[in-house]
C-alpha positions as CSV (number, residue, x, y, z in Angstrom):
1,M,-0.1,0.3,-0.2
2,H,0.9,3.7,-0.2
3,K,1.1,5.9,1.3
4,F,-0.2,10.4,-0.3
5,A,-0.1,13.4,1.8
6,V,-3.6,15.3,0.5
7,T,-3.6,18.9,1.5
8,T,-6.3,20.8,1.1
9,T,-6.3,24.9,1.4
10,Q,-8.4,27.8,2.1
11,K,-7.6,31.9,2.3
12,I,-9.1,32.2,5.6
13,E,-8.3,36.1,7.7
14,A,-7.4,35.6,10.7
15,D,-5.0,37.6,14.2
16,T,-3.1,34.4,14.1
17,V,-2.2,31.6,13.8
18,E,-4.8,29.5,16.2
19,E,-6.7,31.7,15.0
20,A,-7.1,30.5,11.3
21,A,-6.9,26.7,12.2
22,L,-9.3,27.3,15.0
23,L,-10.9,29.5,11.9
24,M,-11.1,26.5,9.3
25,Y,-11.4,23.8,12.0
26,Q,-15.0,25.6,12.2
27,A,-15.5,25.7,8.7
28,L,-15.2,21.9,8.3
29,T,-17.2,20.8,11.4
30,K,-20.0,23.6,9.8
31,G,-20.0,22.8,5.5
32,P,-19.4,20.5,3.2
33,A,-15.9,18.5,2.9
34,P,-13.3,20.6,0.5
35,L,-13.2,19.0,-3.7
36,H,-10.0,20.7,-3.5
37,Y,-6.9,18.6,-2.5
38,S,-3.1,18.9,-3.4
39,V,-2.0,15.3,-3.5
40,S,2.2,13.9,-2.7
41,D,3.1,10.5,-3.7
42,D,5.6,8.7,-2.1
43,Q,7.8,9.8,-4.6
44,G,7.0,13.9,-4.4
45,Q,5.6,13.8,-7.4
46,T,2.3,15.6,-6.0
47,I,-1.1,16.8,-8.3
48,D,-3.8,19.0,-7.9
49,L,-7.6,17.7,-7.9
50,D,-10.9,17.9,-8.2
51,L,-13.9,15.2,-6.4
52,D,-16.7,16.0,-8.1
53,R,-19.3,16.1,-5.2
54,E,-21.3,13.7,-6.0
55,Q,-18.6,10.7,-6.8
56,A,-16.9,11.4,-3.9
57,A,-20.3,10.9,-1.2
58,E,-20.9,7.9,-3.3
59,F,-17.5,7.0,-2.2
60,A,-17.5,7.6,1.0
61,N,-20.9,6.2,2.6
62,L,-18.8,2.3,0.6
63,D,-17.7,0.0,3.5
64,H,-14.0,-0.4,2.2
65,T,-13.0,-2.6,5.3
66,A,-15.1,-5.5,3.1
67,D,-13.0,-5.8,-0.1
68,P,-10.5,-8.1,-0.1
69,G,-8.7,-5.5,-1.7
70,N,-8.0,-3.6,2.3
71,W,-7.1,-6.5,3.7
């Protein structure tokens, strides 16, 4: 299995870095999940991608632990 670093960015106005982090957390808990990501693999290659909300929601609702390929 490969390892990936997944990053999402949102521009937030705040007085401190802690406040910006808390505002980001608040946005993540109250609103829909972000759809714009930057993904880096274990070889350092980075790809920017946008997810389709409908496909992402369908994927999130499936129990992927039941797939023998994940064992």
